[in-house]
N, C-alpha and C positions, 0 to 999 in steps of 0.2 A: 223148118220152117215153125212159127207160131200159129195157132187155128183159133177160128172167131169164126161163129156162123155169120155167114153172111148175109145183110139185110138192107133190103132197099131203100133209097135213100130218101123214100116219101114219107114221110110223117112222122122222121125220126127226130126226137132232141135230147139235147145233153142234159139229162138234169137230174139222173141217179147218183142222189149223194149233195146235189147241189147245195139245201136249205142248212142243212148238219154240217158241212164244208165251210159254207159263209157264216156261219153262226160261230161256230169255233174258232175262224179268223177271226171273227169280232170280239171275240169273247178275251183272245188271246191279245188282240191290239189293245182294248182297255188298259187290261192288267198291265201292258206293256208301257202304254203313254200315265198310269201310276206311280211305274216304278223310275222318278226322275231323279235327276241328281241336280242339286242345286247349283252346285258349284263345280262341276266336272264334266263326264258323261257317263252314259251308257252305252255298250256297243251295241248292234243288233244280234249278235250273238247270246247275248245274254249277262257277258260279266259286266261285271259293275266297277266302275273307279270311283272313290273320294265317294263321302257320306249318300244314303238314299234318302230322298223324300221324295214326299205325294206331292203329285197336282189332279187337279180334274180331269176328268177323262173325255173331254173336248179342249179344245185350243181357246181358250180364252182371248188371243191376241189375234186369233184367225189365221194363224200359219200355215200352212198349207200341210197336211201331216200326209204320213206315210203309211199309209195303210192298205194294202191290199184287199183290193173286192173282186173278185171272178164274177165275168158275165157268163151267160149261156148263151154256146155257140148254138143253131141250131143246122140242120139240113133239112131240107122240105122243098118238096116241086124241083128239086134238082139246083138246088140253089143252099150254099150254105153262110149262113148269117149270123151277124151279131146285133144284140138290141136292134134289130128293125134293119140294122144296114146291111147292105148285100157285099160279101165279102168274091165268094167265088161263085160264078153262073156257068151255068151250062156244064154241072156235074156229072159225069158219064155214071150210068145205073152200074159199072163194076165195079164204081166204087165202094169200099167199106170203111161206116162208121161206128167206131167198138168205144161207148165211153166208160170213163175210168172210174170205179166207185171213190164214194167220199170226196171225189175231188168235182171240178168245176173244168176239166182237160179230157181231152179224148184222143186216139189216135184214128189216124187217118190209114187207109191201106186199099188194095185193089186187089182184082183178079183178074187171071190174063181171059181174055175172051172166046179163046179156042184151044184154053186148058194144057199151052205146051211148058213142058217143064224145060228152062234154060239157065245159065249161072246169072246173067243178066237181062234185066226187064226195065223197061221206063214205059211207066203208067201217067196219064194226063187225071188230074184234080179237078179244072173248071178254070174259066175265063176271071182273069183279075185286071180291073182296069181302075181308071183315076182314085189312086189309092195314091197316098206317103208310104213310100217303105227303104227299107235300108236290109239289105244282104250282106252277111258276110261268109264269102266264100275264098276257095282255095285257087289263087290262079297261079301257084305249083304247088306240084306234090306237096312239100313239105311246108306252104304259106297262105293263109288269106290274107284278104285286103277286105276293105269296106265297098259297096256299091249304092247309090241309089238312085230312087226313080219312081215311075207310076204309073206302070203296067206292067205285065206279064214277060212282056219281052227285054224288058228292061234286069231282068233276074237271069245272074252268071251261072253255066253250070258249075256242078260241083258247089253250090250255097250250103253251108252249115247251118244260117240259122238265118230267120227271115221274121224282120220286125215290121208291121205293119199300124198306120196310125191311121180310126177312124174318127168324125169329127162329126157326130150326129145331130147337133143345131151349132149352126156359127154364134156367135155371140155368147154363149148358155156357159155358165162357169162351169166347169171341172164334166163336159158336155164330151169330151178327148177320151175315147177309149182306145186299148192297144189289141194286136191279133198277134199271138206267137206262133210261128211255125219253125220245132225240130225233128228235121229228119234223124233219125235214131237206129238202132240196132236190131233186127228182127230176126230173133234167131241167128242163123251164121251167115246172116245179108246183112249190110252195110247202106245206108241207103243216105242221097243227097238231093236239093232239090234242085229244079232249072228249069226257063221259059223259054218257048220256043217263038215264031215269027207272028202268031194268032194271036199272043197274050193266056197262051194257057201255062197256068202253071202245072211243072210233070216234076214226077219224083223218077229217080232210079232205085232200082235195089240191085246188089252185084255181089254174089261170093267170095271175086278173085280166084276160083277153083273150079275149071270144068265141069267134073265131076261131082261138086255140088250144088244142085239144080233143084228149083221149086216154079211150081207153076202158079203161084199167087205171094204175096204180103201184108198182111194184114194188120198190122201195127209197123209200119212203116213212118209213119209219120205224128208227131203230137205236137197236138194243137190246143193254146190255152188263149183267154183271151181276160183283160184287166186295165184297171184304170187306171194304173202307174207303172210306166214303163221297165222301172229296175227290179220292183216290187213282182212284177209279174214275171221276171226274167230267174229272180229269186228261188218263187215260188215254186216254178216249173223242174225248175233242175231239184229242188228240194222229191220231186214230186216223182220224178223221174230215178232220184238215187234210190229213193225208197219203194220205186216198184223192181227197179233191175237190181240191185245190191251189187251193183258191178263197179260203182265209184263212189268216191267220197264228196264233199262240199269243204270249199278250202277253212272255211270257221273251222271245221274237225278236224283239220290237220296239226301234225307238230310242223311247228314253224321252224327251218334251220337258223339258227343265230347268228350267221354269217349276213342274214339281212341288214341288220341293224349296225352293219362295219361296212367301213368304206372299201371297197377293193379296185385289185388293177389285176387285170388279164394282159398275159404276152401275146396274144392273138397276133392284131393291128402291129405291136409294137415289132415282133418279130417274124408273121408267118412258124410256117412250117421250121428256121431258124433260130427259134428259142435254144438260148445254153443257159448254162447257171450261169456267166460274167455277164451277161446281160439281163438276166434277173436279180441279179445282185446290185450291179447299176440302177434299175429301176426303182426298186423297192430302195437304194437309198437316196436318190432325186426327192423323191416324193417325202420320204421322212425328212429330209434338209429344207423341204419348203417350206414344213409345217401343217401337214396334210397326211401322217401316215397311214399307210396302206394296211389294215388287220385283217385283210383276203385276197388272197392269192388267188386267180386259176391258171394253173400250167397248161396252156393250150395244147392243140396238136403239136407235136414234133419233138415230145419224150421217149414212145415207144419205139419198141421195138421191129420192124416191119421192114420188107424187103418190096422192091417193086422191078418188076420183070418190062415193064415200058419205059423204063427210065435207066439209060445204057451212061456208064461214068464216060466224059468227053464228049457225048454227043448232046447238040442242043437240046433245052430244054422245048418238051411239046407240052400247050395249055392241055391242063386235062388229063394227061397222063398219072399228073397227082391223087386222081381216083380211083387208079388202077392198085394202088398199094396195098399191101396185106398183111395180117399181125402173124410174126414169127414166135412169140411167143408173150406173156403176160409182163414181162419184165422191162426195166426201163434200157434206152438204147445206149450208147456208148458214148457219148455226148454226158451222160450223167453217173458215169462210173468208171473208173481207172483200170481201164484191159491188161497195164503193165507195170515194171514196179519202178519207172520216172516218177518221178517227184515234180506234179503238175498242180501248179496254185490251184489256176480255175477250174479244173475236173476234181470232182468229189470222189470218193471211194465208191457212193452206191446212192440211190436215191434217197436211203435214209438217211447218210451223213449229212444231204445237201437240206433236205428237208427241217433239219434240227439243226442245222446251223444257222437257215435264215428267219426259221421261228426268232432263235435267241440272238440273233445280232439284230433286229428289225420289229418284233413285238409281234409277231404274227400268231393271231389265235388263231385262220383255219385255212389250207394249204388244201385244195382240189384239182385233181385233174384232169384233164379230158380222157375220155374214150369215146368210140361208136358203137351201136348199140348190137353190133356183130361184131366188136373189136375194133373196128377199122373201117376206110371208108371202103375199100374189098372184101371185108370180112375176115378171114382167116386163112392162112394157107394152109389148104389142107393136109398133107401130111409133112408137114414141119416137126420136129421134135416136142417142143412146146405145145402145140397146138392138134395134135395127132389125134388125143383121147376124146375129142369134143365129135368125131364123125362128120367134118366137115364136108358136105358136097357143091361142090361149083354149079353155079346158076348163072346164067342173065336174066335182069328183071325183063317185068314185062307190065308198063304202063294199061291204068284203063282208057278207055277213051274220053271219058270224062275229060281227066288229066290231061289229056295230049289233043285236046280243044281250045287248053287254056295254053300259057305261056309256057316255053321247054324252056327246061333248065340244065345248065352245062354240069355239073356233078353227075345228075342224072343220065343224062347221054353218055356223059366218059365210064357210067358205070356199068349203061346196056351196054355199051361195044366193050370192056373190060371185063365182062362179070365180079359177081361177088363170091367167098366163101363164106357157105349158108352152115350155119353152124345148126348141129342135131336138134329139136326143137328139147328132145326129151334130155338134152344133155346142156338144155339154157344154164338152169340154176346150176349145176357141178363150172360151168365156165363160172358166172358170174360171181360163186362162190368163191374161187379160184384167187379171180383176179383181184375181187375186193377186199379179201383176205389177206394178200399179199401186198397191197397198198394200205392196210391200217399198219403192218408190220413195219410199213415204211415211214411213216409216222403221218402218213399221209389221213386228210379229215374225211373227204368228202368226191365227189365224183362230178362232171359236166355230161352228159350221156345225149351224144349225138345223133342223126341221121337214123328217129326213131320211124320216120314213116316209110323206111326202105320194105319192111315186111308185106305188105301188102301187094307190093309189088314181084316177091319170089313165092307167093303164096300157091300158086299151083300143087298140087300135088302133097301137099303137106296143112290138108282140112280147110283152107280158104282162109280170104286176110283179117276176117272177127277170129277164128279159133286159134291163128296163130297169133294178132298179135295180144289176147287173151292169154295166152300159153307164155310169150316172151316178158311182158309189162310181171305177173302175176310172179315168176320167175327174178326180174330183177329188183321189183320193190322187197321180196323174201329176204335176197340177200341185202341189201342197203338196212332192211330193219336189225339184220344178222350184227351186219359189223360197222353200219354206223349210226348210234345212238340217237344224235342230233339228226336223223331225217333228213340227211346233209347228199342230197342229190338237184341237179337242178337238168328239167328237160327240155332238147332243146330236136328241130323240123321234128316236132311230132304232134301238127295241128290236125290231124284228121282225126273224125269222132270214130274210129275205130279204139287210136291210143287215149281220145278227153275219155271218154265210157269205160275206159279199163283201168282210170286212175286212181283207188282208193289211197295209196298211202305219200305219191309225189306233190311236194306241194308246192313247187316252183316250177315255171315251163315260161319258153321262151315267146315272145308273143306278135312279133314282130319277124319279117327277115331279114336278113344281117344290116349291120352298122354299115355304110360303105364310106368311108371318109375319103375318098379320091372321086367321089359321083355327084357332084352340087346339085343332080336330078330329085336326088334319092331321100335328102334332108328331110322335108317336111313331109312325104309319105310317109315315111318312119313314122314320125312323134303321130298322125294322126290315126294312120294303121294301128300302132299299137292301144289308142284310147279307144278304137271302134271295137277292136277285139278284145278288147278288157272286161266287154258287156257279157261277149261267151264266155271266155277265158275265164277271167275274175272270180266265176262262180265254182269253179273248180282249183286254180291254181292261184297264188300270185304273180300275178305277171310281169315276165322280165322283160326290160325295156333294152337289152345285150348293153355294150359298153361305147365309148365315143372318146372322141379328143377332146383334152380339153384347151389343145390348141389348135383353134380350128373356126374356121369362118362362121361354121353353123355350132359352135362351140356352147355357148349361150342359151342356146332355144335348145340344146340337146339338156342342159344341164336343169335348165327351168323346169323340163320336161319330169323329168325323173324327180324334181321335189317335188311334185302334187303327186307322182304317180303310186307312189304308197308301194314302191318297189325298190330290191338291193340297188346300191349305187356304185359302177366301178367301172373304170375308165383302161383305155390301153393304148395310154401314149408311151409312144418311144422317149426312153432314156433321158433327162435333161430337157426334156422338149414340154414344157406344162405350162399354164397360168396358173398360176395359185388367184388371184383375185379371182377369177369363179370358182374354183376350190376350193376355197376358204368359206365361199356359199354356203355350200353344201357340206363340207366334210366340219367337224371339229376338231380339235387339238389332240383329244386324243384317240381320233381314228374313226370315231362314231358320225352316224348320220340319223336327221333328223324326221327320221321315218313317218307318213301318216297311216294312216290306219284301214282305208281301204283303197282295193285299186281305180286308181286314176280312170273317171271316162266321162264323156261326152254331155256337154249338160244337155236338160231336155229340149230345151230350143235348137240344138245343135243336131239331132239325132239322126235328121230327115235330108239335111242338105251339104254338100258338095267343099269343106275347107279349103280343098287344093285345087277346084276346078272353075268354081264357077264365080272367081271373080270379085265376090262382093261377101262372102261371109268368112268370120274369124271363128277360130277352135276354140272352145272355153274347156276345160276337165275341172271337174269338182273331186273334194275330198275334203273328209273331215280328219284333225287331229283331237288329242284328250278334251280340247277346251276351247274350240274355234273351227270355223271353216278354211278350206283356202282354193282358191280357184285360180287356172293360168291359164293366161288368153294370149292365143297365136294366131300371128299370119302368116300361115301357109299359102299362100297365094301366090302366083307369076313364077313359082320357082322348079316344077314340075310336072309331070299329069302322071296319071296313073296309067297300067299296064292293062294291055287285053280289053281295052276297047277298040270295036271295028271301026267307028265315027269318031274321029277326038274333036269335041267342040269344045273348047277351051276357052274360057270370056277372059278375055285381055284384062289382069287387073292395074288398080291402080295404084304409085306409087304409096301412095296411103289409103286405108283402109279403116273406117270407126266401127264400131261396137259399143254394146255397152256390158256394164258387170252389171248385179244385183245379188244381196246374199241370196232373194229367190232360186239362185240357178244351184244352188247346193242341195241334194237332197239330203234327206233325214237330220237336217239341223237342228229339231226338237232333242235330238240326242245330246248337245253340247246349251242350248239353250235355257235351259231353269223355268224355276220357278218363279224365281228374280225378275225374268227378262224384260225391259221396256218396250220391246218389240223394235227398238232400233240399236243400230247394230254401227259398231266405228269398221271402219276399210280403210286398211294401208296399201298404200300403193309404193312395191320394193323398187321399182325404176322412177316415180316423181317422188319417194317420199313423202308422200302427202297423206295426211289423216281426214278421211271424211265420215262423218255422222249421218247415215241412212235409216232411213224408217226398209223394216226390210222388203216392202216392195217397189222398191225406186231404186233408180239404177247412177251408176256415173258412167259420163261418155268415155271411151276408150279410142285411140287412132294409132294404129303402128303403121309401120313402115314392112317389106315383103323382110320375112325373116326375124323379125323384131315380135318383143315377149313380153307381159308383165306377168307377176304374180301378187293376186292381192291374196292379205289375208280379214280373215271376215269376222270379230268378235262381237258377242252380243253382249250389248251394254245391261249392266243391273243395277238393280237400285240396291241400296247397302245403310244401315244408319247413319241418320241429320241428312239424309238424299241425299246421301253422295251416289252420284253417277260414276260405273266403274267398270273399264272392258281392257283387260291386259291384250296386249299386240305378239310378245315375244322380242325377239333376237332382230332387231330391224336389221344385221349384219348380212342375216341368212334367208333365198329362198322364200323358205318355210318356214319363216319368223314364229308361226304360231305353235310350232312340231316341239320350239322347246320352253313350253309351258306342261307341266302335270297337273298342278293342283291350282286353286285358291282358295281361299278360308278368311273368314272374317269373326276380330275379336271386339266387342264394342262394352260400351258402357253407357250412363247417363252422361258423360261427357267427353268422351273419345270414342275414334271408329279405326281399329287400325286393317288393315287390308293385308293379308298375309300371299305371295304368289311362290310355290314351288316351282324349279326347272332347272334343267341343265345347260352350259356353255357358256363361254366367255363372250363379252360383247355391247354392244348397247342395247339393252332392254328398255320396251317401248309399252307404253297401256296411254289410251282414252281416260279420261280422269275430267269431269264436268268443272272443279274447282283444283287448286295447288292443295296438294299435302302440308301440314307442319314440318315434314320429319322425312326421313328415309334410312332406311338399314339393309345391309346384306351380308346374310352370315351373321348377324348382331353387330358389325360394325359401321357405327354412322356413314352416312357416304352423302356429298352433295349430287343433286340431280337439278334439272331443267325442265320448267314448264312453259310450254309455246300455245300464247293464248290464242293464238288465232284459229289453230285445228286444233287445242286440246290435249293435243301431244305431249305426255308428260316420259321424259326417257331418265335413266343411268345406266353409269357407264359397269360394267360386272367385270371385275381385275382379268386382265388374261391368264392365271393361271389357276380359277376358280373350274372347276369340274361341274358340281351343283349347288345348287342357293333355294337359300328362302329369301327374296326381300317382303320388306315392312313397308305400307306407307300408313303413315300418322295423321290423323287428322283430324 
């Protein structure tokens, strides 16, 4: 365990290094605000797009600046407070408070009052009441969902992030502050938060191994405070990454190229029945429809496995599929010929098949699926192809926290049938062999599933934290050795054991599966990913999973992925596509218009329930290179969250109304630039109408259940001769503004020419205060239309055009 001096809560204040921390952040923020791009954007990680210009250190237009200001928490007289507002009361005397030097943050921990050493402890932190809160908790072993509330009793077991809102003075501008609690890893112990019926906030620490015991956990919970919720999470994760050195933030990682390509996954198309002919048929039908897949995931069903619990000729028993184990690292007989007979549908081997579909369909990336331990049930212990990995047979054991939430069918089956666990000392050898073989077969990357299984088999292996660290390091070392594009998608790994050991992996699934046959999970899926991205998005690009393009909720899912900043892939059965929806996501060359950041809920949605309160719409914001985007979704009335003891679901009206404002988009100053008027051009994809809005005003939106809209928000800037202009982008795409790469200006005494560069074919739109004299696309004169009632300027970009430079002359 990590050790620290136990200090009485009385008169303890978190002030070490605070002044220097705040001064440093203010100076950094001033420097950041001086480096503005007139026409395009500067990213939050410091990379610059376009020409750099300077602006004043303060916002002349009054836009809400995105600067994190840490606030001093204090622990005194058994009360944890922030800026004078009580956060926790009745803090027990065994609670330990350890400031982090040169930071506004601290660790909370506790000592066992009877000094008992155990592998699992639950400690009380204090009473929490009368505050708006958001928790992200694991409702299953693998997955998180959000929960909002107002007291400690609303905080579920297995909470991995807790965000509180504190309003100090009603009506006072910028008076809101936020308090963040992150349960972390303390030595060989992993912590989580939970509430009890007495409204006390508790933390649980556990090693996962009866032999790994302690009587205290002094740095189990990280706590930080600030005036900006997204900056608070980002700065906190930066502090933790620096403190631990065991994980890295998303912006520092190499991004796999498949993120910008449209993809197809075989899972919901075939499940474990995937086969070469079906893959060919699916790729062909997508290509012929005008949305070619450039990225393929061959999901579960390609590997060489055996299953002693499934007997040929006997009826299938649900759950037995999770008893299968891996015989070898090679492909099964569906993907290789085992006789001399000619079979046109069966390739000679995996390499032959991968090379064929790449050449036939222009695929850039082919990934294959495997579980962290090879397969659901691990490896066959003594098979010729697996014997060298010293596999031992184990029955998984879940922690009491997991068992108190929702049971999971896969986990129940794995507990029943057992798992063949690779010797941790052989983990790298296994991954090196597997990934080396896949590279030799022209495979470009892997989706690695079932990652949280390690915490259930860690007894006798050093505990859950140590075991996860060893496997994660082995996995990432192998990926770095064999896949130069950092080609891995992590899945079923939403435990902090895994998150805080991710140094290289750049993509992780952000929600439970997409279930096309379950109408009650469609809205939950969208809401869960958006909220989970508040946390996961600091370490990974959140993966929103596949979806069907021909489905009653298809547009709902498609629009969410358009604003999600994620990879986009479907799992349609061959020939069963809605190309009208797909063409709003996918360009003819098979690329997508991916937004820059993980899509997250707008600030006014953070502490409301967009699924069950009967009144709230969900807004998801993001930025493109030169504009912002907001998706708004009616998630009410179509499902309910799991793990609620007393379901209180307010009946939703057939239609709900809400508001969308440019102010909903965080960090908008990155794209607004020096020439901004303070007004925005706001384009509704659903309505096809353009509005001009001051930055703090809004438009009304009315949506029925499972309806959505996407708004492109572009800053209106003043150019020569008082021309006011704002590019919207491709009006035929959900994320219209994602098509715009840059905007530039050339002018002299008599004329003004605005150049917009971008990509994709279709209808380009922009706001213009007046009608241009002429227009050209790639130096060729083109006709255009100007709609006077909303100042919408449009020009058609020919279908064969992949990139363009549009010029409007005034």
